[in-house]
N, C-alpha and C positions, 0 to 999 in steps of 0.2 A: 781672917779674922782672927784675935783673941774670947777670951770663954766674956769678958768684961764687956766687949764691942757688941760682938751678939746680942748680950741682953740689951742691951741698949736698945738694939737695933728692932727687938723684940717687943719690945715698951710701947719705942714712936708705933709702930703698927697697931699696936691696942688702940694706943690715943685718936689714933685717924680712924680702927675703923670705930672707933663710939664716937668722935665729931660727926661720921656720918653717916650714922647711926642715927644720930638725934637729928643732926641738920642736911636731911637727907638730898639740897635744891644745891648743887654743880654751881655756884657762883663765884668760885675763883678761879680762875684758872690756874694761880700757887700751890692750891692747896689740891685740886688732881691737880697736878706735875709731881708735887712732894708725896702724893697717897704712893702713884706709883710708880715715883724711885721706892719708894722704904717696902712695896709690895711683890712685883714683877722681881725677881730679883734670884741671882743663882748660879752652880753651877753647870745649868742645864737651859737651855732657850727654852721661854713659858712663856703663849702665848693667850691674851686677859681680853675679855670686853666685858667695857660698862656700860649697861641695857640701860640706859633712859628713859622716863614719859613723855609730856609731853610740856611740861613745865620744868626738862632737865633736871628730875630729884634721883635718882640714884634706887633704880628696881633691882639690880643683882649687879655685881662685879663674878663673870664668870670666870676660872680657869679652865679653858676649852679646850688645848694640849697642852704637852710637854712631850721636848723633842731632844737632839741631844746637842756638844757642846757650840754646834753654828746650824745648826737646824729644828726646825720645827714645824710641824705640819700641820694644815689648816685648811680646811673644808669650809669655800663660800656660803655653798651650798648649807652644813649643817651654821650658820653661827647668823643667817638672813632666818632658815626655821627659828632656832630658841629664843630670838627677837620677834617675829609672830605669835611664838603659843608665851610669850610675857608678855606682851601688846604693847610692846617696847614702843617708842617713836622717832629710838635717836640711838647711837651706838658712837664709842671712843673705843679705836682696836688699841693694844698695847699688846707689846712685848718687850723681853730683852734680849742684851747681846753680850754671853760671858764675855769675850773677850775684852768689853770695856769699851771699847769703839759705836756709837751708837748708830756709827754712818748706815743708811737705807740701803739693800743690794737690791738685785735687780728683779730677785724674786719679789723682793718686800713689796716690790714697787708694784710688780705685774698685780699682785694677792691684792691690793690695799683699792685698786682699779676695778680689777673683779668682785670681790668688795661693792665699791661704791656704785659703780654698773645694776648689781642688786638691787641696792639698797632707793634709785633712780626709782625703779621700776617698780618695786615693792611702795612707794612712798614714803620711806625711811630715809632722815639726815646723820650723812655718817659727819659728824662730828671732826676726830682726827683722828691719827695714828701716829702713838708717840713709842717711842724706843728709846730702852732705856740700857744707857749704858754705865763707865763707872765716870761720877759724879756728875755724870752732865745726860738731858734727856733732848730727844731731838724731837721737834713738831710735824712732822710732814704738809699738816696744814698748812705753817708758819715758813717752810722749805716752797709752800705752790705748787707740791706733787697731788693734790689735793683739792 
């Protein structure tokens, strides 16, 4: 990316962060996708969790793990433990694929199912797992994988 493009992305991230801080209810799915597309990017895989309260207000966007160019370690136990500590009632999982292809891997699907089982046992709601690629995002809920 050029320096100018990097500056534009940084400014867009700041605008979205201000928007979410002022309007913390995640009422627009497009706003969530835009936020994820701009904040969860990079040369290596990064795994974020958006922790929400019962009215779908954003409690926190937590960078849970940073990995390599094609893998990020995620420990479902830690994701769920943090949800309980924050008094969250719902979560949205988000990670990027630096390759640009947002298609989920078998490991992505397996880890999502593990977190989903844990959420069900603890009375939490897993709204979605969004994978960010180059120019497009994939929703595992939209695909019927959740």
